[in-house]
N, CA, C and O atoms as CSV, one atom per row, in Angstrom:
chain,resi,resn,atom,element,x,y,z
A,1,UNK,N,N,110.907,62.321,87.420
A,1,UNK,CA,C,111.887,62.403,88.485
A,1,UNK,C,C,112.602,61.070,88.692
A,1,UNK,O,O,113.508,60.964,89.519
A,2,UNK,N,N,112.196,60.073,87.949
A,2,UNK,CA,C,112.867,58.783,88.046
A,2,UNK,C,C,112.430,57.940,89.231
A,2,UNK,O,O,113.121,56.986,89.590
A,3,UNK,N,N,111.291,58.267,89.855
A,3,UNK,CA,C,110.795,57.508,91.007
A,3,UNK,C,C,109.656,56.597,90.569
A,3,UNK,O,O,109.107,56.747,89.477
A,4,UNK,N,N,109.314,55.656,91.432
A,4,UNK,CA,C,108.193,54.773,91.135
A,4,UNK,C,C,106.907,55.581,91.063
A,4,UNK,O,O,106.758,56.593,91.748
A,5,UNK,N,N,105.993,55.135,90.241
A,5,UNK,CA,C,104.696,55.792,90.114
A,5,UNK,C,C,103.989,55.813,91.475
A,5,UNK,O,O,103.968,54.808,92.185
A,6,UNK,N,N,103.414,56.958,91.830
A,6,UNK,CA,C,102.696,57.094,93.093
A,6,UNK,C,C,103.555,57.513,94.267
A,6,UNK,O,O,103.034,57.726,95.362
A,7,UNK,N,N,104.870,57.639,94.066
A,7,UNK,CA,C,105.755,58.075,95.145
A,7,UNK,C,C,105.499,59.546,95.463
A,7,UNK,O,O,105.500,60.393,94.570
A,8,UNK,N,N,105.281,59.839,96.738
A,8,UNK,CA,C,105.033,61.219,97.158
A,8,UNK,C,C,106.356,61.972,97.272
A,8,UNK,O,O,107.329,61.456,97.823
A,9,UNK,N,N,106.384,63.179,96.754
A,9,UNK,CA,C,107.571,64.035,96.863
A,9,UNK,C,C,107.140,65.414,97.361
A,9,UNK,O,O,105.979,65.798,97.219
A,10,UNK,N,N,108.072,66.143,97.937
A,10,UNK,CA,C,107.813,67.511,98.368
A,10,UNK,C,C,108.727,68.423,97.562
A,10,UNK,O,O,109.920,68.514,97.851
A,11,UNK,N,N,108.186,69.095,96.559
A,11,UNK,CA,C,109.030,69.989,95.754
A,11,UNK,C,C,109.477,71.196,96.580
A,11,UNK,O,O,108.737,71.682,97.435
A,12,UNK,N,N,110.685,71.668,96.318
A,12,UNK,CA,C,111.218,72.835,97.017
A,12,UNK,C,C,112.116,73.609,96.067
A,12,UNK,O,O,112.714,73.039,95.155
A,13,UNK,N,N,112.201,74.899,96.291
A,13,UNK,CA,C,113.052,75.767,95.478
A,13,UNK,C,C,114.252,76.197,96.304
A,13,UNK,O,O,114.116,76.470,97.497
A,14,UNK,N,N,115.412,76.261,95.692
A,14,UNK,CA,C,116.582,76.783,96.391
A,14,UNK,C,C,116.755,78.275,96.123
A,14,UNK,O,O,117.612,78.921,96.726
A,15,UNK,N,N,115.957,78.813,95.235
A,15,UNK,CA,C,115.947,80.249,94.953
A,15,UNK,C,C,114.493,80.706,94.905
A,15,UNK,O,O,113.581,79.898,94.733
A,16,UNK,N,N,114.293,81.996,95.058
A,16,UNK,CA,C,112.948,82.557,94.946
A,16,UNK,C,C,112.826,83.161,93.553
A,16,UNK,O,O,113.641,84.004,93.180
A,17,UNK,N,N,111.830,82.750,92.780
A,17,UNK,CA,C,111.683,83.302,91.423
A,17,UNK,C,C,111.318,84.783,91.485
A,17,UNK,O,O,110.229,85.135,91.938
A,18,UNK,N,N,112.223,85.653,91.032
A,18,UNK,CA,C,112.016,87.094,91.169
A,18,UNK,C,C,110.918,87.628,90.247
A,18,UNK,O,O,110.482,88.766,90.422
A,19,UNK,N,N,110.468,86.855,89.290
A,19,UNK,CA,C,109.344,87.276,88.474
A,19,UNK,C,C,108.008,87.056,89.176
A,19,UNK,O,O,106.973,87.541,88.719
A,20,UNK,N,N,108.035,86.337,90.268
A,20,UNK,CA,C,106.834,86.051,91.041
A,20,UNK,C,C,106.427,87.310,91.794
A,20,UNK,O,O,107.257,87.906,92.480
A,21,UNK,N,N,105.192,87.721,91.685
A,21,UNK,CA,C,104.703,88.978,92.255
A,21,UNK,C,C,104.961,89.083,93.758
A,21,UNK,O,O,105.293,90.164,94.243
A,22,UNK,N,N,104.820,88.002,94.496
A,22,UNK,CA,C,104.954,88.040,95.956
A,22,UNK,C,C,106.366,87.723,96.458
A,22,UNK,O,O,106.572,87.649,97.670
A,23,UNK,N,N,107.333,87.537,95.573
A,23,UNK,CA,C,108.668,87.092,95.976
A,23,UNK,C,C,109.329,88.027,96.981
A,23,UNK,O,O,109.830,87.565,98.006
A,24,UNK,N,N,109.341,89.316,96.716
A,24,UNK,CA,C,110.030,90.264,97.590
A,24,UNK,C,C,109.394,90.283,98.980
A,24,UNK,O,O,110.103,90.237,99.985
A,25,UNK,N,N,108.074,90.349,99.044
A,25,UNK,CA,C,107.388,90.353,100.334
A,25,UNK,C,C,107.613,89.075,101.117
A,25,UNK,O,O,107.767,89.109,102.338
A,26,UNK,N,N,107.633,87.955,100.427
A,26,UNK,CA,C,107.831,86.663,101.071
A,26,UNK,C,C,109.240,86.560,101.665
A,26,UNK,O,O,109.408,86.127,102.805
A,27,UNK,N,N,110.244,86.959,100.890
A,27,UNK,CA,C,111.621,86.905,101.370
A,27,UNK,C,C,111.815,87.914,102.503
A,27,UNK,O,O,112.492,87.619,103.489
A,28,UNK,N,N,111.225,89.097,102.365
A,28,UNK,CA,C,111.324,90.115,103.415
A,28,UNK,C,C,110.786,89.562,104.744
A,28,UNK,O,O,111.408,89.754,105.789
A,29,UNK,N,N,109.680,88.903,104.711
A,29,UNK,CA,C,109.087,88.349,105.935
A,29,UNK,C,C,109.963,87.238,106.517
A,29,UNK,O,O,110.085,87.124,107.736
A,30,UNK,N,N,110.565,86.429,105.664
A,30,UNK,CA,C,111.466,85.369,106.138
A,30,UNK,C,C,112.693,85.969,106.824
A,30,UNK,O,O,113.116,85.481,107.871
A,31,UNK,N,N,113.265,87.022,106.242
A,31,UNK,CA,C,114.442,87.662,106.839
A,31,UNK,C,C,114.073,88.327,108.158
A,31,UNK,O,O,114.836,88.250,109.120
A,32,UNK,N,N,112.910,88.981,108.219
A,32,UNK,CA,C,112.462,89.592,109.483
A,32,UNK,C,C,112.306,88.523,110.568
A,32,UNK,O,O,112.633,88.769,111.729
A,33,UNK,N,N,111.815,87.360,110.202
A,33,UNK,CA,C,111.688,86.264,111.163
A,33,UNK,C,C,113.061,85.863,111.697
A,33,UNK,O,O,113.235,85.672,112.901
A,34,UNK,N,N,114.037,85.738,110.792
A,34,UNK,CA,C,115.394,85.380,111.216
A,34,UNK,C,C,116.000,86.433,112.143
A,34,UNK,O,O,116.608,86.097,113.159
A,35,UNK,N,N,115.830,87.705,111.787
A,35,UNK,CA,C,116.453,88.787,112.556
A,35,UNK,C,C,115.747,89.003,113.893
A,35,UNK,O,O,116.394,89.018,114.941
A,36,UNK,N,N,114.435,89.169,113.862
A,36,UNK,CA,C,113.724,89.575,115.073
A,36,UNK,C,C,113.326,88.409,115.979
A,36,UNK,O,O,113.353,88.548,117.202
A,37,UNK,N,N,112.965,87.283,115.412
A,37,UNK,CA,C,112.524,86.181,116.268
A,37,UNK,C,C,113.679,85.248,116.627
A,37,UNK,O,O,113.901,84.945,117.799
A,38,UNK,N,N,114.397,84.804,115.627
A,38,UNK,CA,C,115.434,83.799,115.897
A,38,UNK,C,C,116.734,84.393,116.427
A,38,UNK,O,O,117.367,83.797,117.298
A,39,UNK,N,N,117.150,85.570,115.913
A,39,UNK,CA,C,118.390,86.192,116.396
A,39,UNK,C,C,118.155,87.037,117.646
A,39,UNK,O,O,119.108,87.406,118.332
A,40,UNK,N,N,116.890,87.344,117.947
A,40,UNK,CA,C,116.576,88.061,119.171
A,40,UNK,C,C,116.773,89.565,119.125
A,40,UNK,O,O,116.790,90.211,120.173
A,41,UNK,N,N,116.922,90.145,117.926
A,41,UNK,CA,C,117.007,91.606,117.813
A,41,UNK,C,C,115.623,92.155,118.150
A,41,UNK,O,O,114.628,91.677,117.605
A,42,UNK,N,N,115.535,93.157,119.045
A,42,UNK,CA,C,114.211,93.677,119.416
A,42,UNK,C,C,113.463,94.287,118.229
A,42,UNK,O,O,113.997,95.155,117.540
A,43,UNK,N,N,112.249,93.840,117.994
A,43,UNK,CA,C,111.412,94.349,116.901
A,43,UNK,C,C,111.155,95.849,117.063
A,43,UNK,O,O,110.918,96.549,116.079
A,44,UNK,N,N,111.203,96.344,118.307
A,44,UNK,CA,C,110.976,97.767,118.570
A,44,UNK,C,C,112.030,98.656,117.908
A,44,UNK,O,O,111.799,99.855,117.749
A,45,UNK,N,N,113.181,98.100,117.517
A,45,UNK,CA,C,114.236,98.874,116.851
A,45,UNK,C,C,114.026,98.993,115.344
A,45,UNK,O,O,114.767,99.712,114.676
A,46,UNK,N,N,113.035,98.304,114.805
A,46,UNK,CA,C,112.848,98.238,113.362
A,46,UNK,C,C,112.413,99.576,112.765
A,46,UNK,O,O,111.386,100.136,113.147
A,47,UNK,N,N,113.212,100.077,111.824
A,47,UNK,CA,C,112.866,101.282,111.063
A,47,UNK,C,C,112.221,100.810,109.769
A,47,UNK,O,O,112.875,100.174,108.942
A,48,UNK,N,N,110.937,101.118,109.589
A,48,UNK,CA,C,110.191,100.614,108.446
A,48,UNK,C,C,109.511,101.745,107.691
A,48,UNK,O,O,109.173,102.783,108.260
A,49,UNK,N,N,109.319,101.521,106.406
A,49,UNK,CA,C,108.651,102.479,105.537
A,49,UNK,C,C,107.257,102.793,106.076
A,49,UNK,O,O,106.550,101.910,106.561
A,50,UNK,N,N,106.881,104.050,105.982
A,50,UNK,CA,C,105.559,104.539,106.383
A,50,UNK,C,C,105.287,104.418,107.882
A,50,UNK,O,O,104.130,104.419,108.302
A,51,UNK,N,N,106.336,104.313,108.687
A,51,UNK,CA,C,106.199,104.292,110.140
A,51,UNK,C,C,107.181,105.293,110.731
A,51,UNK,O,O,108.248,105.510,110.158
A,52,UNK,N,N,106.848,105.911,111.869
A,52,UNK,CA,C,107.815,106.817,112.495
A,52,UNK,C,C,109.048,106.051,112.973
A,52,UNK,O,O,108.969,104.860,113.276
A,53,UNK,N,N,110.189,106.744,113.039
A,53,UNK,CA,C,111.398,106.100,113.539
A,53,UNK,C,C,111.201,105.692,114.991
A,53,UNK,O,O,110.530,106.395,115.745
A,54,UNK,N,N,111.773,104.572,115.388
A,54,UNK,CA,C,111.668,104.148,116.786
A,54,UNK,C,C,112.364,105.163,117.699
A,54,UNK,O,O,113.301,105.834,117.267
A,55,UNK,N,N,111.919,105.281,118.950
A,55,UNK,CA,C,112.594,106.190,119.871
A,55,UNK,C,C,114.007,105.689,120.174
A,55,UNK,O,O,114.282,104.493,120.078
A,56,UNK,N,N,114.882,106.595,120.534
A,56,UNK,CA,C,116.251,106.212,120.870
A,56,UNK,C,C,117.222,106.552,119.763
A,56,UNK,O,O,116.880,107.251,118.808
A,57,UNK,N,N,118.441,106.049,119.900
A,57,UNK,CA,C,119.503,106.368,118.944
A,57,UNK,C,C,119.894,105.202,118.054
A,57,UNK,O,O,120.706,105.375,117.145
A,58,UNK,N,N,119.342,104.026,118.286
A,58,UNK,CA,C,119.679,102.855,117.467
A,58,UNK,C,C,118.458,102.374,116.709
A,58,UNK,O,O,117.347,102.360,117.239
A,59,UNK,N,N,118.675,101.977,115.456
A,59,UNK,CA,C,117.599,101.496,114.604
A,59,UNK,C,C,118.062,100.234,113.886
A,59,UNK,O,O,119.250,100.076,113.606
A,60,UNK,N,N,117.144,99.353,113.595
A,60,UNK,CA,C,117.436,98.151,112.818
A,60,UNK,C,C,116.786,98.304,111.452
A,60,UNK,O,O,115.594,98.598,111.355
A,61,UNK,N,N,117.562,98.106,110.407
A,61,UNK,CA,C,117.049,98.169,109.044
A,61,UNK,C,C,117.206,96.780,108.435
A,61,UNK,O,O,118.320,96.277,108.288
A,62,UNK,N,N,116.082,96.168,108.084
A,62,UNK,CA,C,116.082,94.817,107.525
A,62,UNK,C,C,115.518,94.915,106.116
A,62,UNK,O,O,114.411,95.419,105.922
A,63,UNK,N,N,116.278,94.432,105.124
A,63,UNK,CA,C,115.775,94.424,103.760
A,63,UNK,C,C,116.346,93.235,103.017
A,63,UNK,O,O,117.563,93.106,102.884
A,64,UNK,N,N,115.494,92.384,102.542
A,64,UNK,CA,C,115.834,91.173,101.792
A,64,UNK,C,C,116.978,90.397,102.414
A,64,UNK,O,O,116.751,89.670,103.381
A,65,UNK,N,N,118.191,90.515,101.910
A,65,UNK,CA,C,119.291,89.692,102.416
A,65,UNK,C,C,120.223,90.475,103.326
A,65,UNK,O,O,121.399,90.129,103.446
A,66,UNK,N,N,119.720,91.527,103.970
A,66,UNK,CA,C,120.601,92.405,104.713
A,66,UNK,C,C,119.982,92.834,106.037
A,66,UNK,O,O,118.767,93.005,106.143
A,67,UNK,N,N,120.826,93.004,107.036
A,67,UNK,CA,C,120.426,93.575,108.321
A,67,UNK,C,C,121.485,94.594,108.706
A,67,UNK,O,O,122.667,94.258,108.780
A,68,UNK,N,N,121.083,95.819,108.948
A,68,UNK,CA,C,121.994,96.869,109.387
A,68,UNK,C,C,121.491,97.447,110.690
A,68,UNK,O,O,120.285,97.576,110.899
A,69,UNK,N,N,122.413,97.793,111.560
A,69,UNK,CA,C,122.043,98.541,112.764
A,69,UNK,C,C,122.639,99.924,112.616
A,69,UNK,O,O,123.842,100.075,112.402
A,70,UNK,N,N,121.798,100.924,112.731
A,70,UNK,CA,C,122.207,102.312,112.543
A,70,UNK,C,C,122.151,103.004,113.892
A,70,UNK,O,O,121.185,102.846,114.639
A,71,UNK,N,N,123.185,103.771,114.204
A,71,UNK,CA,C,123.200,104.533,115.448
A,71,UNK,C,C,123.457,105.991,115.116
A,71,UNK,O,O,124.379,106.315,114.367
A,72,UNK,N,N,122.637,106.870,115.677
A,72,UNK,CA,C,122.785,108.304,115.465
A,72,UNK,C,C,123.981,108.787,116.279
A,72,UNK,O,O,124.064,108.542,117.483
A,73,UNK,N,N,124.907,109.478,115.610
A,73,UNK,CA,C,126.090,110.016,116.264
A,73,UNK,C,C,126.097,111.517,116.028
A,73,UNK,O,O,126.041,111.970,114.884
A,74,UNK,N,N,126.165,112.291,117.107
A,74,UNK,CA,C,126.140,113.748,116.971
A,74,UNK,C,C,127.525,114.357,117.061
A,74,UNK,O,O,127.720,115.485,116.609
A,75,UNK,N,N,128.493,113.654,117.627
A,75,UNK,CA,C,129.846,114.188,117.746
A,75,UNK,C,C,130.839,113.159,117.228
A,75,UNK,O,O,130.561,111.960,117.193
A,76,UNK,N,N,131.991,113.654,116.832
A,76,UNK,CA,C,133.056,112.788,116.347
A,76,UNK,C,C,134.278,113.034,117.217
A,76,UNK,O,O,134.587,114.183,117.534
A,77,UNK,N,N,134.968,111.992,117.601
A,77,UNK,CA,C,136.178,112.124,118.404
A,77,UNK,C,C,137.308,112.560,117.480
A,77,UNK,O,O,137.891,111.738,116.774
A,78,UNK,N,N,137.621,113.872,117.485
A,78,UNK,CA,C,138.641,114.418,116.583
A,78,UNK,C,C,140.023,113.864,116.895
A,78,UNK,O,O,140.830,113.674,115.985
A,79,UNK,N,N,140.305,113.603,118.160
A,79,UNK,CA,C,141.606,113.059,118.538
A,79,UNK,C,C,141.821,111.705,117.871
A,79,UNK,O,O,142.905,111.445,117.350
A,80,UNK,N,N,140.834,110.860,117.878
A,80,UNK,CA,C,140.930,109.562,117.239
A,80,UNK,C,C,141.113,109.732,115.731
A,80,UNK,O,O,141.893,109.002,115.119
A,81,UNK,N,N,140.407,110.682,115.131
A,81,UNK,CA,C,140.525,110.928,113.697
A,81,UNK,C,C,141.931,111.357,113.345
A,81,UNK,O,O,142.473,110.891,112.343
A,82,UNK,N,N,142.544,112.232,114.134
A,82,UNK,CA,C,143.918,112.699,113.860
A,82,UNK,C,C,144.915,111.556,113.966
A,82,UNK,O,O,145.815,111.444,113.133
A,83,UNK,N,N,144.770,110.699,114.985
A,83,UNK,CA,C,145.690,109.573,115.153
A,83,UNK,C,C,145.597,108.607,113.993
A,83,UNK,O,O,146.608,108.032,113.590
A,84,UNK,N,N,144.411,108.416,113.448
A,84,UNK,CA,C,144.225,107.474,112.347
A,84,UNK,C,C,144.904,107.947,111.069
A,84,UNK,O,O,145.263,107.118,110.233
A,85,UNK,N,N,145.093,109.253,110.890
A,85,UNK,CA,C,145.685,109.797,109.661
A,85,UNK,C,C,147.200,109.681,109.646
A,85,UNK,O,O,147.812,109.844,108.590
A,86,UNK,N,N,147.825,109.405,110.787
A,86,UNK,CA,C,149.307,109.305,110.838
A,86,UNK,C,C,149.804,108.070,110.162
A,86,UNK,O,O,151.012,107.836,110.115
């Protein structure tokens, strides 16, 4: 590394090696931390594999580099749809 012998360094990666067995789980947990703890999105909204959907009409889907909020809609405003087609 071009430093004096005995110099302490802290190695770090700017990417996660995708061949590493734990890479996906590690990144998933980091993104969940950003979304639910630091951004303040309620963890109760999280829709996760092998768990029942949260109660209500809004869900949070967090996967690797993405966060989506999904809302169940049962009706569509047809008037708005017609105006948009003009």
